[in-house]
C-alpha angles and dihedrals in degrees: 000000000000115000113240099257137067101306098194092044089058094047095049094046093075093101096167094064123097105271091237092054091052090048092051090050091048093049096041100044108078134176126230110195120225118161090345094228094126102036120084113230098217104028107039123077099237102134128038124346098307141032118273088241089063094038095049106025093159093054092045091054092058098038121120088204105056097140100033128121123241092252090057095055098069146013142219116261117181090339094309125110112237122192116226109193117173132195132209091231141010113288127240119240093256091050089055086060088058089050090054090051091049094049092049087056096051105026094098094048116104125181119233106229096197096045130082127234110254142192119216135182110248097202096057114021096164098052100025119225115353131172090237094054091050094049091047091051091045092052094045092051097040094055099031095105093049093049091047092057090051092048092047090063092046093048102048101029104059140079098260120127113266093246090059091047091053091050091051091047090052091051092048093054093039094245097134119101100249117157096264088061095041088055090069087064092054094232095122132058120230090253090063096053101091123102114283090227109038098025089209114089138031113288108244132157092254093050096043099044107019105029 
């Protein structure tokens, strides 16, 4: 269950931790919205790769609802969820464009009134958080830059055909449409996220091509 305060703010406030540890926790700890009564709309990282506060800083600065929870920023009308965002002043024309962008991002989201907000561990969905999954994620992140430099030389300085070099480059920079990336577009359910071959772990570029 999600504590009733800004989850990501509390995670990132641990300044004394090794930066990589904090980053692993931030990447691995994900939010699944239920009723939305314990997840802050602007501050928590509940949709996309960043909080809406970071993604739309201008709109956050003029919002009347900076500390509100998702469930407080809309209502049900004839069985349909309607967002009700308010601002402390009239918006400029270019700011209205930001609002349109924001709404396009959240318009398909609907709270689940009878469900609870949850936190799950991205790196081991089946078993929940484990020490092994944390250590593996820590190692992969800690040495990712070093490994990328080594792979860069192998990819572009060999006799492989250009199309294969491009594929490897896309894998290295996580630009292939594996299921972990497709999930961000909300076109797959959580039950469809495991690797197409092993059916056991989350399908990522590293797992699918380099495992």
